[in-house]
N, CA and C atoms of all chains as a GROMACS GRO file, in nm:
protein
  468
    1MET      N    1   2.984  -1.426  -2.227
    1MET     CA    2   3.052  -1.310  -2.214
    1MET      C    3   3.159  -1.343  -2.290
    2LYS      N    4   3.238  -1.233  -2.415
    2LYS     CA    5   3.364  -1.269  -2.424
    2LYS      C    6   3.451  -1.151  -2.426
    3ALA      N    7   3.609  -1.138  -2.394
    3ALA     CA    8   3.695  -1.031  -2.424
    3ALA      C    9   3.794  -1.035  -2.520
    4VAL      N   10   3.776  -0.993  -2.593
    4VAL     CA   11   3.898  -0.973  -2.682
    4VAL      C   12   4.030  -0.878  -2.670
    5VAL      N   13   4.118  -0.976  -2.673
    5VAL     CA   14   4.243  -0.864  -2.616
    5VAL      C   15   4.321  -0.866  -2.758
    6THR      N   16   4.378  -0.668  -2.760
    6THR     CA   17   4.477  -0.727  -2.916
    6THR      C   18   4.603  -0.622  -2.860
    7VAL      N   19   4.693  -0.668  -2.847
    7VAL     CA   20   4.828  -0.634  -2.814
    7VAL      C   21   4.906  -0.608  -2.941
    8THR      N   22   4.963  -0.501  -2.934
    8THR     CA   23   4.985  -0.474  -3.008
    8THR      C   24   5.151  -0.420  -2.981
    9PRO      N   25   5.299  -0.441  -3.081
    9PRO     CA   26   5.386  -0.373  -3.037
    9PRO      C   27   5.419  -0.253  -2.991
   10LYS      N   28   5.432  -0.126  -2.958
   10LYS     CA   29   5.427  -0.032  -2.936
   10LYS      C   30   5.560   0.059  -3.068
   11LYS      N   31   5.441   0.175  -3.064
   11LYS     CA   32   5.495   0.252  -3.175
   11LYS      C   33   5.651   0.236  -3.198
   12SER      N   34   5.731   0.278  -3.116
   12SER     CA   35   5.867   0.331  -3.105
   12SER      C   36   5.950   0.175  -3.087
   13VAL      N   37   5.850   0.118  -3.065
   13VAL     CA   38   5.950  -0.054  -3.066
   13VAL      C   39   5.972  -0.061  -3.250
   14LEU      N   40   6.102  -0.164  -3.277
   14LEU     CA   41   6.097  -0.233  -3.397
   14LEU      C   42   6.014  -0.344  -3.414
   15ASP      N   43   5.964  -0.392  -3.544
   15ASP     CA   44   5.868  -0.466  -3.560
   15ASP      C   45   5.910  -0.609  -3.698
   16PRO      N   46   5.977  -0.589  -3.642
   16PRO     CA   47   6.020  -0.703  -3.810
   16PRO      C   48   5.976  -0.772  -3.872
   17GLN      N   49   5.831  -0.817  -3.792
   17GLN     CA   50   5.743  -0.951  -3.790
   17GLN      C   51   5.629  -0.871  -3.943
   18GLY      N   52   5.627  -0.750  -3.878
   18GLY     CA   53   5.572  -0.631  -3.991
   18GLY      C   54   5.645  -0.575  -4.093
   19ALA      N   55   5.760  -0.527  -4.026
   19ALA     CA   56   5.819  -0.520  -4.188
   19ALA      C   57   5.813  -0.603  -4.277
   20ALA      N   58   5.876  -0.708  -4.250
   20ALA     CA   59   5.840  -0.836  -4.322
   20ALA      C   60   5.712  -0.852  -4.416
   21VAL      N   61   5.605  -0.800  -4.356
   21VAL     CA   62   5.469  -0.832  -4.436
   21VAL      C   63   5.429  -0.733  -4.482
   22ALA      N   64   5.467  -0.621  -4.469
   22ALA     CA   65   5.457  -0.504  -4.533
   22ALA      C   66   5.572  -0.524  -4.682
   23GLN      N   67   5.667  -0.563  -4.716
   23GLN     CA   68   5.745  -0.579  -4.793
   23GLN      C   69   5.748  -0.691  -4.890
   24ALA      N   70   5.646  -0.736  -4.830
   24ALA     CA   71   5.553  -0.864  -4.925
   24ALA      C   72   5.463  -0.855  -4.929
   25LEU      N   73   5.375  -0.752  -4.915
   25LEU     CA   74   5.222  -0.711  -4.966
   25LEU      C   75   5.282  -0.559  -5.062
   26ALA      N   76   5.426  -0.527  -5.082
   26ALA     CA   77   5.494  -0.442  -5.193
   26ALA      C   78   5.488  -0.533  -5.310
   27HIS      N   79   5.526  -0.589  -5.333
   27HIS     CA   80   5.562  -0.716  -5.393
   27HIS      C   81   5.433  -0.759  -5.447
   28HIS      N   82   5.358  -0.756  -5.339
   28HIS     CA   83   5.198  -0.860  -5.451
   28HIS      C   84   5.098  -0.701  -5.467
   29GLY      N   85   5.149  -0.620  -5.508
   29GLY     CA   86   5.117  -0.521  -5.627
   29GLY      C   87   5.097  -0.363  -5.537
   30LEU      N   88   5.071  -0.388  -5.379
   30LEU     CA   89   5.040  -0.274  -5.310
   30LEU      C   90   5.226  -0.164  -5.269
   31GLU      N   91   5.195  -0.103  -5.361
   31GLU     CA   92   5.350  -0.057  -5.384
   31GLU      C   93   5.346   0.111  -5.298
   32ASN      N   94   5.312   0.133  -5.278
   32ASN     CA   95   5.248   0.268  -5.144
   32ASN      C   96   5.235   0.268  -5.036
   33ILE      N   97   5.268   0.111  -5.006
   33ILE     CA   98   5.170   0.061  -4.775
   33ILE      C   99   5.256   0.164  -4.770
   34GLY      N  100   5.234   0.120  -4.619
   34GLY     CA  101   5.248   0.238  -4.516
   34GLY      C  102   5.286   0.138  -4.406
   35LYS      N  103   5.296   0.186  -4.295
   35LYS     CA  104   5.344   0.055  -4.166
   35LYS      C  105   5.255  -0.028  -4.188
   36VAL      N  106   5.314  -0.134  -4.161
   36VAL     CA  107   5.240  -0.326  -4.038
   36VAL      C  108   5.329  -0.294  -3.984
   37ARG      N  109   5.165  -0.373  -3.848
   37ARG     CA  110   5.228  -0.366  -3.711
   37ARG      C  111   5.166  -0.504  -3.724
   38ILE      N  112   5.229  -0.601  -3.645
   38ILE     CA  113   5.157  -0.742  -3.614
   38ILE      C  114   5.185  -0.789  -3.505
   39GLY      N  115   5.036  -0.804  -3.469
   39GLY     CA  116   5.028  -0.820  -3.313
   39GLY      C  117   4.975  -0.940  -3.261
   40LYS      N  118   4.912  -0.945  -3.177
   40LYS     CA  119   4.807  -1.082  -3.088
   40LYS      C  120   4.660  -1.060  -3.096
   41SER      N  121   4.579  -1.123  -3.120
   41SER     CA  122   4.449  -1.108  -3.050
   41SER      C  123   4.386  -1.241  -3.002
   42ILE      N  124   4.354  -1.188  -2.855
   42ILE     CA  125   4.353  -1.356  -2.723
   42ILE      C  126   4.170  -1.291  -2.731
   43GLU      N  127   4.117  -1.411  -2.746
   43GLU     CA  128   3.978  -1.406  -2.779
   43GLU      C  129   3.971  -1.514  -2.606
   44ILE      N  130   3.890  -1.458  -2.506
   44ILE     CA  131   3.892  -1.495  -2.422
   44ILE      C  132   3.715  -1.546  -2.380
   45GLU      N  133   3.726  -1.645  -2.355
   45GLU     CA  134   3.521  -1.705  -2.287
   45GLU      C  135   3.501  -1.719  -2.170
   46LEU      N  136   3.421  -1.629  -2.128
   46LEU     CA  137   3.389  -1.657  -1.991
   46LEU      C  138   3.265  -1.623  -1.978
   47PRO      N  139   3.205  -1.716  -1.814
   47PRO     CA  140   3.067  -1.691  -1.810
   47PRO      C  141   3.017  -1.574  -1.728
   48ALA      N  142   2.953  -1.491  -1.800
   48ALA     CA  143   2.861  -1.320  -1.818
   48ALA      C  144   2.885  -1.340  -1.635
   49GLY      N  145   2.929  -1.174  -1.676
   49GLY     CA  146   2.967  -1.135  -1.502
   49GLY      C  147   3.109  -1.189  -1.428
   50THR      N  148   3.167  -1.263  -1.480
   50THR     CA  149   3.301  -1.305  -1.383
   50THR      C  150   3.394  -1.222  -1.360
   51ILE      N  151   3.376  -1.112  -1.477
   51ILE     CA  152   3.535  -1.005  -1.453
   51ILE      C  153   3.474  -0.943  -1.511
   52ASP      N  154   3.613  -0.781  -1.499
   52ASP     CA  155   3.520  -0.645  -1.482
   52ASP      C  156   3.631  -0.566  -1.509
   53GLU      N  157   3.607  -0.430  -1.536
   53GLU     CA  158   3.719  -0.379  -1.665
   53GLU      C  159   3.827  -0.368  -1.596
   54ALA      N  160   3.835  -0.362  -1.457
   54ALA     CA  161   3.995  -0.307  -1.372
   54ALA      C  162   4.081  -0.479  -1.396
   55ARG      N  163   3.950  -0.564  -1.369
   55ARG     CA  164   4.033  -0.703  -1.364
   55ARG      C  165   4.123  -0.758  -1.479
   56LEU      N  166   4.095  -0.685  -1.600
   56LEU     CA  167   4.088  -0.758  -1.653
   56LEU      C  168   4.200  -0.680  -1.714
   57HIS      N  169   4.236  -0.535  -1.698
   57HIS     CA  170   4.359  -0.404  -1.754
   57HIS      C  171   4.442  -0.506  -1.623
   58GLN      N  172   4.403  -0.571  -1.531
   58GLN     CA  173   4.542  -0.596  -1.454
   58GLN      C  174   4.562  -0.757  -1.516
   59LEU      N  175   4.488  -0.773  -1.567
   59LEU     CA  176   4.535  -0.950  -1.627
   59LEU      C  177   4.563  -0.831  -1.774
   60CYS      N  178   4.629  -0.828  -1.819
   60CYS     CA  179   4.692  -0.791  -1.999
   60CYS      C  180   4.802  -0.714  -1.954
   61ARG      N  181   4.807  -0.630  -1.770
   61ARG     CA  182   4.865  -0.571  -1.750
   61ARG      C  183   5.046  -0.613  -1.721
   62ASP      N  184   4.999  -0.758  -1.657
   62ASP     CA  185   5.072  -0.822  -1.558
   62ASP      C  186   5.050  -1.000  -1.685
   63PHE      N  187   4.976  -0.964  -1.738
   63PHE     CA  188   5.044  -1.139  -1.753
   63PHE      C  189   5.010  -1.150  -1.955
   64LEU      N  190   4.934  -1.079  -1.975
   64LEU     CA  191   4.876  -1.088  -2.131
   64LEU      C  192   4.970  -1.016  -2.249
   65SER      N  193   5.057  -0.916  -2.195
   65SER     CA  194   5.120  -0.795  -2.246
   65SER      C  195   5.251  -0.773  -2.177
   66ASN      N  196   5.375  -0.750  -2.260
   66ASN     CA  197   5.449  -0.743  -2.171
   66ASN      C  198   5.471  -0.549  -2.191
   67PRO      N  199   5.432  -0.448  -2.099
   67PRO     CA  200   5.398  -0.295  -2.084
   67PRO      C  201   5.536  -0.272  -2.162
   68VAL      N  202   5.634  -0.264  -2.161
   68VAL     CA  203   5.768  -0.287  -2.188
   68VAL      C  204   5.745  -0.183  -2.359
   69ILE      N  205   5.740  -0.342  -2.431
   69ILE     CA  206   5.782  -0.342  -2.572
   69ILE      C  207   5.602  -0.334  -2.615
   70GLU      N  208   5.501  -0.306  -2.533
   70GLU     CA  209   5.360  -0.431  -2.639
   70GLU      C  210   5.236  -0.268  -2.496
   71ASP      N  211   5.178  -0.236  -2.624
   71ASP     CA  212   5.061  -0.175  -2.570
   71ASP      C  213   4.886  -0.256  -2.577
   72TYR      N  214   4.825  -0.275  -2.544
   72TYR     CA  215   4.737  -0.352  -2.562
   72TYR      C  216   4.577  -0.285  -2.546
   73THR      N  217   4.501  -0.323  -2.641
   73THR     CA  218   4.324  -0.221  -2.626
   73THR      C  219   4.265  -0.392  -2.568
   74PHE      N  220   4.152  -0.355  -2.536
   74PHE     CA  221   4.025  -0.479  -2.488
   74PHE      C  222   3.909  -0.402  -2.540
   75GLU      N  223   3.811  -0.531  -2.574
   75GLU     CA  224   3.657  -0.530  -2.602
   75GLU      C  225   3.623  -0.618  -2.545
   76ILE      N  226   3.495  -0.579  -2.454
   76ILE     CA  227   3.405  -0.677  -2.386
   76ILE      C  228   3.292  -0.695  -2.523
   77VAL      N  229   3.249  -0.833  -2.564
   77VAL     CA  230   3.234  -0.841  -2.656
   77VAL      C  231   3.056  -0.901  -2.553
   78ALA      N  232   2.910  -0.905  -2.564
   78ALA     CA  233   2.866  -0.913  -2.516
   78ALA      C  234   2.809  -1.091  -2.466
   79MET      N  235   4.438   0.532  -4.428
   79MET     CA  236   4.329   0.461  -4.417
   79MET      C  237   4.399   0.347  -4.338
   80LYS      N  238   4.352   0.302  -4.278
   80LYS     CA  239   4.439   0.192  -4.215
   80LYS      C  240   4.339   0.049  -4.221
   81ALA      N  241   4.400  -0.082  -4.305
   81ALA     CA  242   4.281  -0.192  -4.225
   81ALA      C  243   4.382  -0.258  -4.183
   82VAL      N  244   4.207  -0.345  -4.035
   82VAL     CA  245   4.308  -0.432  -3.916
   82VAL      C  246   4.232  -0.572  -3.964
   83VAL      N  247   4.367  -0.675  -3.970
   83VAL     CA  248   4.268  -0.807  -4.024
   83VAL      C  249   4.303  -0.912  -3.918
   84THR      N  250   4.228  -0.954  -3.908
   84THR     CA  251   4.231  -1.062  -3.738
   84THR      C  252   4.229  -1.130  -3.790
   85VAL      N  253   4.296  -1.284  -3.769
   85VAL     CA  254   4.287  -1.384  -3.809
   85VAL      C  255   4.358  -1.472  -3.685
   86THR      N  256   4.278  -1.574  -3.700
   86THR     CA  257   4.235  -1.667  -3.581
   86THR      C  258   4.245  -1.810  -3.633
   87PRO      N  259   4.298  -1.877  -3.528
   87PRO     CA  260   4.285  -2.070  -3.586
   87PRO      C  261   4.131  -2.124  -3.603
   88LYS      N  262   4.088  -2.168  -3.676
   88LYS     CA  263   3.961  -2.230  -3.682
   88LYS      C  264   3.924  -2.327  -3.563
   89LYS      N  265   3.798  -2.274  -3.509
   89LYS     CA  266   3.726  -2.349  -3.432
   89LYS      C  267   3.785  -2.500  -3.408
   90SER      N  268   3.769  -2.506  -3.511
   90SER     CA  269   3.773  -2.719  -3.526
   90SER      C  270   3.953  -2.729  -3.528
   91VAL      N  271   3.994  -2.652  -3.548
   91VAL     CA  272   4.158  -2.640  -3.475
   91VAL      C  273   4.244  -2.684  -3.368
   92LEU      N  274   4.309  -2.771  -3.256
   92LEU     CA  275   4.381  -2.711  -3.147
   92LEU      C  276   4.448  -2.618  -3.187
   93ASP      N  277   4.424  -2.492  -3.021
   93ASP     CA  278   4.547  -2.410  -3.022
   93ASP      C  279   4.602  -2.419  -2.917
   94PRO      N  280   4.720  -2.455  -2.927
   94PRO     CA  281   4.786  -2.497  -2.829
   94PRO      C  282   4.832  -2.380  -2.741
   95GLN      N  283   4.889  -2.292  -2.782
   95GLN     CA  284   4.892  -2.178  -2.704
   95GLN      C  285   4.758  -2.105  -2.653
   96GLY      N  286   4.679  -2.096  -2.724
   96GLY     CA  287   4.533  -2.047  -2.675
   96GLY      C  288   4.496  -2.151  -2.504
   97ALA      N  289   4.545  -2.234  -2.492
   97ALA     CA  290   4.486  -2.376  -2.416
   97ALA      C  291   4.576  -2.324  -2.291
   98ALA      N  292   4.743  -2.267  -2.288
   98ALA     CA  293   4.830  -2.294  -2.240
   98ALA      C  294   4.772  -2.152  -2.214
   99VAL      N  295   4.764  -1.992  -2.236
   99VAL     CA  296   4.658  -1.946  -2.202
   99VAL      C  297   4.565  -1.935  -2.106
  100ALA      N  298   4.470  -2.030  -2.141
  100ALA     CA  299   4.340  -2.065  -2.076
  100ALA      C  300   4.378  -2.092  -1.900
  101GLN      N  301   4.473  -2.211  -1.921
  101GLN     CA  302   4.540  -2.286  -1.793
  101GLN      C  303   4.581  -2.172  -1.703
  102ALA      N  304   4.707  -2.062  -1.747
  102ALA     CA  305   4.760  -1.993  -1.669
  102ALA      C  306   4.690  -1.872  -1.578
  103LEU      N  307   4.625  -1.868  -1.676
  103LEU     CA  308   4.481  -1.743  -1.614
  103LEU      C  309   4.386  -1.844  -1.512
  104ALA      N  310   4.368  -1.937  -1.557
  104ALA     CA  311   4.274  -2.036  -1.462
  104ALA      C  312   4.395  -2.016  -1.304
  105HIS      N  313   4.491  -2.051  -1.317
  105HIS     CA  314   4.586  -2.014  -1.195
  105HIS      C  315   4.567  -1.890  -1.113
  106HIS      N  316   4.535  -1.771  -1.196
  106HIS     CA  317   4.556  -1.656  -1.203
  106HIS      C  318   4.417  -1.634  -1.114
  107GLY      N  319   4.288  -1.700  -1.086
  107GLY     CA  320   4.236  -1.634  -1.060
  107GLY      C  321   4.134  -1.690  -1.072
  108LEU      N  322   4.109  -1.703  -1.222
  108LEU     CA  323   3.922  -1.731  -1.343
  108LEU      C  324   3.936  -1.840  -1.321
  109GLU      N  325   3.898  -1.953  -1.181
  109GLU     CA  326   3.858  -2.071  -1.230
  109GLU      C  327   3.767  -2.086  -1.310
  110ASN      N  328   3.676  -1.989  -1.360
  110ASN     CA  329   3.575  -2.089  -1.444
  110ASN      C  330   3.602  -2.032  -1.626
  111ILE      N  331   3.705  -2.043  -1.601
  111ILE     CA  332   3.735  -1.930  -1.747
  111ILE      C  333   3.714  -2.090  -1.920
  112GLY      N  334   3.636  -1.971  -2.020
  112GLY     CA  335   3.584  -2.078  -2.109
  112GLY      C  336   3.683  -2.121  -2.198
  113LYS      N  337   3.713  -2.093  -2.297
  113LYS     CA  338   3.798  -2.096  -2.414
  113LYS      C  339   3.850  -1.958  -2.436
  114VAL      N  340   4.069  -2.002  -2.466
  114VAL     CA  341   4.100  -1.875  -2.516
  114VAL      C  342   4.164  -1.922  -2.628
  115ARG      N  343   4.134  -1.873  -2.735
  115ARG     CA  344   4.198  -1.824  -2.880
  115ARG      C  345   4.261  -1.768  -2.919
  116ILE      N  346   4.427  -1.768  -2.952
  116ILE     CA  347   4.510  -1.658  -3.008
  116ILE      C  348   4.503  -1.639  -3.115
  117GLY      N  349   4.526  -1.553  -3.215
  117GLY     CA  350   4.466  -1.486  -3.340
  117GLY      C  351   4.626  -1.379  -3.350
  118LYS      N  352   4.628  -1.375  -3.461
  118LYS     CA  353   4.758  -1.238  -3.474
  118LYS      C  354   4.642  -1.107  -3.527
  119SER      N  355   4.691  -1.049  -3.483
  119SER     CA  356   4.615  -0.919  -3.524
  119SER      C  357   4.712  -0.851  -3.625
  120ILE      N  358   4.665  -0.734  -3.770
  120ILE     CA  359   4.705  -0.752  -3.830
  120ILE      C  360   4.703  -0.591  -3.846
  121GLU      N  361   4.810  -0.466  -3.814
  121GLU     CA  362   4.790  -0.333  -3.851
  121GLU      C  363   4.839  -0.270  -4.003
  122ILE      N  364   4.767  -0.229  -4.087
  122ILE     CA  365   4.817  -0.209  -4.255
  122ILE      C  366   4.754  -0.097  -4.289
  123GLU      N  367   4.898  -0.012  -4.292
  123GLU     CA  368   4.852   0.143  -4.302
  123GLU      C  369   4.855   0.205  -4.442
  124LEU      N  370   4.775   0.259  -4.562
  124LEU     CA  371   4.764   0.304  -4.697
  124LEU      C  372   4.694   0.408  -4.765
  125PRO      N  373   4.793   0.503  -4.827
  125PRO     CA  374   4.682   0.602  -4.839
  125PRO      C  375   4.563   0.559  -4.896
  126ALA      N  376   4.473   0.642  -4.864
  126ALA     CA  377   4.341   0.628  -4.916
  126ALA      C  378   4.296   0.543  -5.009
  127GLY      N  379   4.182   0.541  -5.035
  127GLY     CA  380   4.151   0.458  -5.222
  127GLY      C  381   4.235   0.336  -5.251
  128THR      N  382   4.391   0.316  -5.189
  128THR     CA  383   4.422   0.222  -5.261
  128THR      C  384   4.432   0.130  -5.242
  129ILE      N  385   4.303   0.043  -5.167
  129ILE     CA  386   4.251  -0.069  -5.224
  129ILE      C  387   4.091  -0.073  -5.170
  130ASP      N  388   4.063  -0.193  -5.234
  130ASP     CA  389   3.880  -0.230  -5.228
  130ASP      C  390   3.862  -0.374  -5.117
  131GLU      N  391   3.757  -0.413  -5.031
  131GLU     CA  392   3.728  -0.501  -5.012
  131GLU      C  393   3.802  -0.631  -5.011
  132ALA      N  394   3.720  -0.663  -5.164
  132ALA     CA  395   3.735  -0.790  -5.307
  132ALA      C  396   3.903  -0.776  -5.281
  133ARG      N  397   3.973  -0.683  -5.292
  133ARG     CA  398   4.139  -0.739  -5.256
  133ARG      C  399   4.157  -0.730  -5.151
  134LEU      N  400   4.119  -0.709  -5.041
  134LEU     CA  401   4.121  -0.714  -4.905
  134LEU      C  402   4.166  -0.848  -4.871
  135HIS      N  403   4.033  -0.951  -4.950
  135HIS     CA  404   3.981  -0.993  -4.885
  135HIS      C  405   4.073  -1.134  -4.985
  136GLN      N  406   4.138  -1.078  -5.122
  136GLN     CA  407   4.202  -1.187  -5.175
  136GLN      C  408   4.362  -1.222  -5.072
  137LEU      N  409   4.429  -1.068  -5.070
  137LEU     CA  410   4.520  -1.076  -4.981
  137LEU      C  411   4.507  -1.106  -4.880
  138CYS      N  412   4.416  -1.164  -4.794
  138CYS     CA  413   4.387  -1.205  -4.671
  138CYS      C  414   4.406  -1.360  -4.688
  139ARG      N  415   4.296  -1.410  -4.774
  139ARG     CA  416   4.244  -1.573  -4.826
  139ARG      C  417   4.426  -1.633  -4.889
  140ASP      N  418   4.533  -1.548  -4.979
  140ASP     CA  419   4.599  -1.541  -5.012
  140ASP      C  420   4.773  -1.582  -4.960
  141PHE      N  421   4.766  -1.457  -4.827
  141PHE     CA  422   4.906  -1.462  -4.823
  141PHE      C  423   4.853  -1.382  -4.654
  142LEU      N  424   4.743  -1.375  -4.581
  142LEU     CA  425   4.771  -1.311  -4.485
  142LEU      C  426   4.779  -1.422  -4.373
  143SER      N  427   4.688  -1.531  -4.452
  143SER     CA  428   4.598  -1.642  -4.338
  143SER      C  429   4.645  -1.730  -4.402
  144ASN      N  430   4.624  -1.825  -4.316
  144ASN     CA  431   4.632  -1.990  -4.382
  144ASN      C  432   4.496  -2.079  -4.374
  145PRO      N  433   4.389  -2.040  -4.537
  145PRO     CA  434   4.298  -2.030  -4.479
  145PRO      C  435   4.187  -2.200  -4.496
  146VAL      N  436   4.262  -2.329  -4.464
  146VAL     CA  437   4.314  -2.441  -4.438
  146VAL      C  438   4.303  -2.429  -4.291
  147ILE      N  439   4.325  -2.354  -4.201
  147ILE     CA  440   4.355  -2.343  -4.052
  147ILE      C  441   4.294  -2.256  -3.950
  148GLU      N  442   4.297  -2.180  -4.033
  148GLU     CA  443   4.298  -2.007  -3.949
  148GLU      C  444   4.143  -1.941  -4.044
  149ASP      N  445   4.082  -1.851  -3.952
  149ASP     CA  446   3.973  -1.754  -4.027
  149ASP      C  447   4.019  -1.605  -4.050
  150TYR      N  448   3.955  -1.591  -4.099
  150TYR     CA  449   4.002  -1.410  -4.085
  150TYR      C  450   3.902  -1.332  -4.063
  151THR      N  451   3.876  -1.207  -4.052
  151THR     CA  452   3.813  -1.051  -4.047
  151THR      C  453   3.887  -0.962  -4.105
  152PHE      N  454   3.798  -0.844  -4.106
  152PHE     CA  455   3.905  -0.775  -4.157
  152PHE      C  456   3.854  -0.596  -4.128
  153GLU      N  457   3.854  -0.509  -4.069
  153GLU     CA  458   3.766  -0.353  -4.091
  153GLU      C  459   3.882  -0.264  -4.109
  154ILE      N  460   3.829  -0.201  -4.171
  154ILE     CA  461   3.812  -0.087  -4.273
  154ILE      C  462   3.808   0.077  -4.190
  155VAL      N  463   3.918   0.115  -4.094
  155VAL     CA  464   3.984   0.245  -4.045
  155VAL      C  465   3.932   0.340  -4.145
  156ALA      N  466   3.861   0.439  -4.047
  156ALA     CA  467   3.878   0.593  -4.211
  156ALA      C  468   4.043   0.628  -4.173
   0.00000   0.00000   0.00000
């Protein structure tokens, strides 16, 4: 099985990397671009049945994200 | 509309950040963990109809990823 965790900066937190990319995309011809936010995508390969959602939430909260400034989502792929 | 671009290191490329996270997760009790790969997740907000898939492929290839060492996927969210 594979778990894909996506960690993004919270909406209330400044994301200078995203702002830089938005500005560069605007110069590339996407004049009316909105917000860009850049986060991390973490792909974890595990033997099937090794982890359940509760444990994955715990790892995301304690270890893979900084809950003060980041949100996370994950999906478990078969 | 929102486009979510995920950029990951190619399988053949060493991912030291992923290796470090895998090792740390193993110490956190996931002894039989497999590979971990860490990439970027880029959320782009745009007015509807501003961009088509071909243009997004072009931006991903030319600008958002380094095709020598990275793969990308994207999905367009309504």
